[in-house]
Every structure is written in structure tokens, then in C-alpha cells.
N, C-alpha and C positions, 0 to 999 in steps of 0.2 A: 565222316568227315563233317557232315552237318551239325552233328551234336557237339563236336569240338569247337565249331565256329560259334555257336549260340551260347555255350557256357561262359566264355570271357566277357560276352556283351551282358549277360545276366549279372556276372559279377561286378562289372563296371556300373551297371544300373544301381546295384545295392550300395556300392561305394558312394555313389553321387548322392543317394538318398540319406546317407549317414552324415554327410557334411552339414554342419550347423548353418543355417541361414545367416547372411550378414545382418547385423543390427541396424535397425532404422527406428526413427521416432514413431510414436503412435498416430501422428498426422503430420504431414508436411505438404506445403503448398508453394509453388505450383507442383503438380506432378504426383499427387497422392494416388496410390493404386486404386482407390475407390472411384476415382474419375470425377470427383466434385471440383476440381480446381486444376485444369489441364494446362492453362496458359496464364502468363503474367508478362506479357511483352509489349502490349500497346500503351497508350497514354494513361497516366495515373489520374484518377478522379478522386476528390476529397470533399467530404462534407462534414459539418459539425452541428450539433445541437445541444441543448440543455434543458433540464426540467428541475423544479423545486422538489426536494425531499423533505422539507419542513413538515413535521408531523401534522396530519389533518385534525388530530384531537388531542388535547391534553389540558389540564387544569393547572392554574398556577397556586402559588402558596406564599405564606408570609414566613420569613426567616428571622426570627425575633433576635438572635444573637449574631446574625451575619456571618455564620461559619459555613455556610453552604451545604450543611447536612441537616436532613429533615428529622426532627426530634420532637415529637408530640409531648413527651415528658417534660420538655424544657420550655413549652409554650408555643412551639411551632404549629401553624394550622394551615389547612388547604383552603382555597377559596372554591365552593362548591357551586361553580358558575357554569359548567358544562364545556363542550367543545370549543365554543366561541369566546370563552373566558369573559363574558359579559353577564353581570348580575343586574337585578332590577333597578338598583340605584345608579347604574352607570349610563353614561349619555350614548344614545343610539341603541338602547336594549331592544332586541327584536322579539322578545319573549323566550321562554324557556326552550332549551334544546337538549341534545343527547347528553345523559349524565348529569344534568343540572338538578340540584336539590335531592340526589339520592344518597347523601352521606357516604359516598364512595369516591376515593381519591383517584380520578383519572390521571395517573402520573406518567410522565416520560422520565426514565431514569437515565441520567447521564453516565456515559462510559469513560474509562480511562484512569481514574484515580481511585477512590474508595466506594463503598456502597452508600446507599442512602442519600443520593444526590438527585432530587428531581429538579426538572427544568421549570423556570419561573417565567421565562420570557423568551423573545427572540431578539437577537441583536442584528443578525444578518442572515441572508438565506443559506441554507444548505442545499448542495446541488448535486444532481447527476450530470455529468458533462461529458459528452460523446463525440467521438470522431469516427468516420468510416473511410476506408481507403479501398478503391476498386480499380483492378487493372484486369483487362480481359474478362475471364470468368472467375477471377480470384478476388475474394472480398473479406476484408479483415475489419473488426471493430474493436474499439477501445473506449472505455468508460472510467471516469474517476469519480468515486463517491466521497462526499464529505462525511465519512464514518470512520469509527475506530477500526473496522474490519468487516469483511464480507466472506462468510464461509464458502468453501468450495461446493457444498451442497446448494446454497442459494445461488451460486454462479450457474451451476447446472440448471436450476429451475428457471433462472433468468434467460439461459440460452433456449430453453424449451419454449418459453413465452415468445421469445423473439422469432423462433421458427413458426410459431402459430400466427404471428403477425405477417409472415411472408418476407422477412427481412433477408432470408438467404444468405446469412454470413457463414463463411467456411471456418472462421475462429473469431472468438470474442474474448478479450481480456478485460477483467473488471478489478480495478485497483482502488484500494482505500487510501485517503490522504492521511488516515490515522489521527485525525484530530480528536481532542479529549473533552469536547463540549457538545457531543451529539448523542442521540439515542443509542441505547445499549443494544448492538446487534450481535453480540456474542453471547450474553447471558450472565456474565460474571459480575455486573454492577448493579443488581437490582436494589430493593429496599433494604435488604440486610444479607448478610453472608447465609448461603444456602437457599436463597430465593432468587429465581431468574429474573433478569431485567429485560429480556427478550419478549417482544410482543409480536405475535404473527401478523396481526392486521397491518402493523407498520412495516414488517417484512414484505407483505404483499403490496403495500403502497410503493416501497422503494423498487421492487422488481418491476411494477408498472411504470414508474418514472424512467427507469434504465431503458425500457422497450420505447417508450415515447421519445426519450431523447435521441435514441438510435434511429427512430422513424424520422425524427425532424432532420437528422444528419443525412439519411438516405435521400430525403427531399431536397437537401441542400446540395447534392453532389455536383461539383463543378470541375472542369478540366483544370489541372494544376498548370499554373504558369511559372512558378518558381518555388524552389525549396531551399531554404538556408539552415545551416547548422553552425552552432558555435559554442564555446565554453570559455569561462574565465576562472581564475584562482581567487577565490573569495578572501584568502589570507592577505592579499596584496592591497585591500581596499581601506585598511585600518592600521593605525600603528599597534593596535591590539591583535592584529591577525584575525584568526578564526574566532577569537575570544570576544569579538564583538557581536557575533549572532549565535554562537554554539559553544557548548563544552561537551566533552566526554566525561561521563560521570563514573567510568570505571576503567581501571588499569588493565592494559597499557593504554595510554591516550593515543588513539589513532582516529583521524577525522578525514573523511572525504571532502576536500576543500573545493571541489569542483562545482559550479553552477552551470548546468547544461541547458541549452535552448534550441528549439527548432521552430521554423516558421513556414507556413504553406500558404501561398498567394495564388490567386486565380489568374486567368489570362487578362483580366481587366485591372490587375494590380491591386485587387481587394483582399485583405487578409481573410482566409477561411477559418484557420485556427493557428493557435501557437501553443507549444508545449514548454513547460519548464520543468526540470528534473534536478531535486536537490534534497539531501537527506538530513532531516531534523524532526523532532517531535514537535507537531503543532499544538503546543501546550503553554503558550506564553501567559494565559489567563490563570493558570495553576488551578487548585482544587476548590476555591472559594467562590468561583464565578458560577452563576445559575442561569445564565442566558444562553440560549442556542446559538453557536457561532461556529464558524469554520476556522477561527482564529487567525493567524497570519496568512493562511491560504486565501482568504477573502481579500485581503488588501494587496496581495501579490497579483492576483488575477485582475482585480480592479485597475491597478496600475499598468499592467501590461495592455489591457485593452483601452483604457482612457488616458493614460499618461502618468507620469510622476511629477508631483509638485512639491517643492521645498520652498522655503522663504528665499533661499539663495539662488535657486534656478528651477526651471521647469523643462520638460521634455515630452513629446508627444508619444501617445500610445499606438498600438498596431491596430486597434479595432478588432473585429472578429470574435471568436470565442476562445478564451484562453483556458488551458488545461494543465493543472498542477499535478505532477507525478512524483510521489515521495521515493526516496532512495533507500539507502543502508541506515536505519535508524537505531539498531541494536547497540548495545555496548556501554552506555546508553547516550544517544544524541539528544541534547535538550537546550532550550534557551532558558531554562530556569537557572537562577544563581549567577547570571551574568548582567552586566550593564551594557545596554546598547547605546551607543552614541550615533545619533543621526547626522546628515550632512549639515544641518543648521547648528550643530554643537550641542543640542539638547540630549540629556541623559535619561535612560528610561531603565530602572532597576527593579521597581516593584512590578508584580504580575498586574496588567492592565491592558486594556484595549489600545492605549497609546503605544505601549511596548509592541504588541502584536502588529499595529499599523506600521511602526518604524521597521519592524523586521520585513514585513511583507514589501514595502516600497524600496528598501535597500537592495533585496534580493531581486525585485523587478528591474532596478536600475543596472544590476550586474547582468541580467538576462538580456536586457536590451543592448548592453556593451557587447555581449557574446554575439549577438546577432549582427551588430554593425560590423564588427571584424571577423565575421565567420565565413564559411565557405558556401558558395552557391553550387547546388547539386543539379546537374543536368540530367533530365529523363530517369528519374530514380526508379528502380525496380522493387517490387514488393514480394516478400517471401516470409515464411514463418513455419516453425516446428513446434510440436507439443510433445511432452513425455509425461506420463502418468505413473505415479509411484504410491507406495504405502509407507506410512510413518507409524511406528508403535507409540503408544500412549504409556510411557514408563512413569510418569509424573502421578504419584499417589493422590495428590489433591485434585488434579485434572480427572483421574479415574472416577473419584467420588462425584465430581460435578457432572461427568457424563451419565454415570449410573443413576444419579438422583434427578436428572433431567434439567439441572441448572443450565447445562450446555446441551441444546437439543440438536444432536448431529448423529448421523448414522456411522456405526462402526463396523469393522470387517475383521475376518481371519481369526475369529476366537469363539469359543463355546461359552455363550452367555448363561448356559444353565449350570456352569461351574465357577468356582472361585477364580479370581485372577491370580495367577503365578507367573513366574519368569517364563514358563513354557505355554501360557495361555494369557496373552496380552492383547487387548483390542487395539485396532490400527485404524487410521484415517486414510481416505483416498484423498490425494492432492495432486498437483501437477507443477511442471515448470514449462517455460516456452521461451524460444529465441524468435524475435521479430526483427526483419530487416526492412527498412524503407530507404533505399539508396544507400548512402554511407552511414546511415543511423542504424545502429544494432542495439536492441533492447533485450535484456535478460529477465524474464519474469521470475520472481522469487516470491514463494507463498507465506512470507512472515517477515520478521524483524531481524534481518541479518546484520552481523557485526561488520563493519566497514573493512577490518583486516582480512575477512574471507574474501573479499573482492579485490582489495588493493595491497594487502601486505602492510608494511610500515612498521614491523616490528624492530627495526633499526632506528627508529626515532625520526624517520624522514617525512612523517605525515601527522605531526602534531599541529603545525599551522600557526603556532605562536611561540613567543619566547618566554612566556611565563610559567606553562605547564611542564613539569618533567614527564618523562615517558612512563615511569612508575613512581608513585609517591613514596618517599622515604618513611611515611607514617603507616603504610598499609601493612597490616598485621598479617596478611596471608597472600602476599604478591604472586602474580603469575610467574612461572618458570619459563622464561623466554627461550631458554635452551631447548625446551620441548615444542616450541612453536613451529608450525610447518614451514617449510621452504616453498618458494614459488615454483612454477608459475601459478598465480592467483587468478580469479575469474576474469578480471579485466585484461590480464596478459593473454588469456586464450580467446578473447574476443578479436574481431577482425580489424579494427582500426581506432582512431582517436576519438571517434564519436560513438563511444560505448556507454551505454546506461544501464544501470541496475534499477529495475522497478520493484521496490519493496511492497510487501502487503498486496501483491496481485494474484487474483484468482483463489485466495485463501488468507486465512490468519491463524497460522499454527503456533504462535507465540515467538519467543526469542530463539534465534539459531545461534547457539553458543558454540565456539570453537572447542573441539573435543580436548585439546591439551589443558584447557583451562576450566573445564566442567567440574565444578566441586559442589558437593551437596552436604548438608548438615549430616553428621554421622549418627546423630540420635533421632532427629525428625526429618529425614530427607524429603525435599520438596515442600514441606510445611513450613519450617523455618529456614531462614537464609543462613548459609555457612558464614563463618567468619570472614571479614574483609568484604570485597565487592562481588557478591555473588547473589544479588537480587534476582537477576535475569534467570538463574536456573529454576526459580520456583514458579516462574511464568513461561516455562518451556515444556515441550512434550517429553523431553528426556535426553540422555546423552547420545542416543543413537541418531537423533534428527540431523545433526550437521554432517556426520560422515556419510550417511545415506543420501542426503541431498547434494553434498559436494560431489559424490561419486556420479550422481545422475547428471549434474550440471556439466562436469568435465566430459562425460560421454556425449552429451548433446553438443557442447561446444567443439568437440573434435570431429563431429560428423560433417561430412561434405556433401551438401545437397546435389552438387554437380556430378559427383562420381557415385554417391550412394555409399560411401565408406566413411 
């Protein structure tokens, strides 16, 4: 009898072991099994900080034909004056410094357009702007960098440096504003095609600035007195609709018209930090500008902090440290090719600092409106989840840049002693995350997602103006909208109306192109653009990126942290 009793128990034990464990994120707080973040029930504390990431060393140059491209064969020359850019004939010359007179161009190569674009000056500071949120033993950090992108490898190194500093962050998100007038931190925009523009000494400078900004935020931690959230529809602010600030340069025309804002105020009524989330390429200066600048991001943050001033009216700013978090910019969302009309009636068509300033101040006006009419969140709770995943590098051009060192980044899951084939493809490690601060839910996406992935709009409901057709009748290779995916889309799967997409956060994997419209040139795939609007494919990892990311995002957004299912 004893053996008959034991046998069913053994069978039950075997059956239990065979049951697959319930899926869960790689990290979730509060409550992660590691024990790093058991609670998030007490009062939320918030702090903010910022540090400059203007390069410590670069030499200027003379652009003889004012085309923004360094061409020595056409008479362009660099000023061999060293890191301080002061030559003997300049006022205040302190004597020779590093790199001076060595006949070597200490260039900083500007990212985002073509190769061969060295910086000549600084128009406004580039920043690492940080905020820390702490509740009980759960601590989250977020940093926005005025850079074209920040690879996940550098995110990991930044986290390690923060740990060495003793910042004790359970999770850190680092997002790029994706401006196109900052140093090349990816490698694709060096002196010429095939030569990297990434400089490790500058990467180290940025990592240090990230940790310094976070340290400042930690020192600034204050008990939260009030949190406000709001959003407005930017298409309602002009008779031109969204066409006053942005255009979608690829069919179908789908634009996220929302300008989102969040405000965190301490018990004394002083602003700690404000967030603005809006999706657009910060490239109003276009490709002929050679001054380091954060583009419209600079004027947006200045107005959020110090106020908006037009000839017709003024309004006060919020103080504190303002942080701009870009959104869904794929597709491609751009201010180029539009005329911006400001509240004073001035029109800004040409690529210029005046246009960048107008965009920044107009969006700040919208964000301030959003907060004035927004919701006050009582006793916000902090939570976040992270999911890691691998993405294959199918793009032939990207494969060449990885193998040649133009893009200096670790690859995985392939045999690098063998040639690349469809069965031996290098992969990247990347990640996504969901962050919740009260009613604010943020989805961290590691690249330039098309807005339709997040919001839909294939029915023409998200054009945002009356002048653009959903699909241009002149498009020689239009997308087949019958193949477009039905909802729910990412925004639909998020928990409330204050749902934000954080683009280019914790990585830059390029454009995230919807699978139904992923078309490559049949002769030179990824090297040449396919007929019609298919530039983004040439700057993507490949056709598998969107389906893999979409599946991971849906799994994450469907996971309930309270039930674990």
C-alpha cells in the first residue's frame, strides 16, 4: 500500500515540473524576485539635475562655400588652434593647448544628415538632463541626451558607472532627443563614408555627464507635493493644423498630434522638473548648419522654464529643470519643408534658428496649456518593467558597418568566423520598458517607431490637417492599406489617456518600419532605396525588427504586475 501511495505523488511532482512557468519581465519593480525593490507605497520623492555634454575638445574650420560640408579640395580649411579654439592672434590667447599646431584636425562630426559635417561653433548647450523618482526602496532614473542616439551598449556602461557612484538605481532609462546637430555617437556620420564619426573620449565624457546629472538629481530629491498631467491636440492651434509644425514625409500620412506634459512640484510649491513628450525630428536647421545646437529642444525647454514671450503676449514659465522626451518620429516626422507661422504672424520657411525657436516656443505654449487644463494626480505610485530581446541585423549596409568598425557595438548569436548567411546573422541586444508614475504610463521604444504602430490612423483619422492626402496620388509605389494591421495598437493597450511613447530610449536601432510596408530595392537591397517612399528601410535593421518588437511590446503591455499574469 505504501508504494501505491507514493507513486501518484511522484507522478504529480513530475507533472508540476513539466508545467511551463508564467512569463514575466526580466525586471519589475516593486516586487522583483531579486529583492532589489520590495516596496513602492510611501511618499514619492523627485529630484532633477543637468550637465553639459558640449564636447570638451574640438577645432573649428572655414567653410568657404557655406554648404556645411568639409571639402579641402574646394578650399575648406581647419583652424589648427587646439581644444580651446584660440589661436595666437585671438584676444585672450592663453598659449598653446592640446592639439594646437599639430596639423591634425580635431573635428567633431555632426550626426544625422550626411558625412563630412564638422562642428564649427556652439550655438546653445547640449545637455544630459536627469530626473530620479524614489518611493520606499524603489528608485528609477531617466535621462534625456541632446544626441542623435545612445546605443544600448553605452546605456549599460552608463548604468555601471552610476552603480560605481553609489546611485543605487533599480532601473535607468536614457533617451536621445535625436537632434541632428550634435556629435556622432552612432558612427555613421564621420569624415566620409566608411570612416566612423564616433569618438570614445566623447562617449566617456557623455557617460560621466549622465552620472553627474543623476548625482545632482539625487542630491535634489524632494518630497513630491503635486503632480500634474495633461495633453493637447496640436492640430487645433492653427488653421494649418499639424502642418504648422510637422509633416509626415512618407505615405500613409499619419501623425501623432498630441503634445503631452507632466509637472512635478515639491511641498513648497516649487517646480522640481517638467516633462514634455512630442514626436518630431529636431532638425529645423537642416544640413548646412555647422553650429552645435539642440535645435527646437533648446527653445522648448527654455520657454518651459523661463516663460514664453511673443510680441502679442507673454506667459510665465514653470522654473525647475525641463526635460524633453521625443516620441514616434519614424515615417518620417520632420519640420523640414513646412512654413511655421508664429503667434505674431511671422512666417518661418527657411532652415534657421528663428524657425527652431518658433517651433520650440509654440510647443512650449501647448505644453503649458496642457498642464493648466490637466489632471492633478494624488499620491502617485511608481512601477516599471523591463524586457530584453535580440534583433537580427539583416541590413547588408549595417552588416558592413558593424564588421568594419564604423559602428562599434557588440553583436551576438552568430559565428563570426563564418560568412553571414540567412542562417548566420549577427544580432543586437536591446530592451523595452514600461514605466508608470501615477496615471502617467511611458513605453520605452529603442528606435524611431512609425506613429501608426502606436496609434493606428490607417483610416485617415490622424492626418491632422486638411491639405495632406492619406496617400499621395503621385506615389509610384504606394502602401497597400488592405494589408495594414488592425488594432489594438500600442496606445490602445496602455492603461489610460496619459500614455506616452518614449522614442530612441535605451537604444537607437534605426527606423522601426511596419512589416506590411517594408519594401527594399530588388537589385541592391538596403543599399539603394526602393521606388517610392522607402528611405527608412535603408536605415533599419531589417524586416524582422518591427514584428519582433511589436510582439515583445504586446506581451509586456498585457502583463499585469499585480497578478503576475
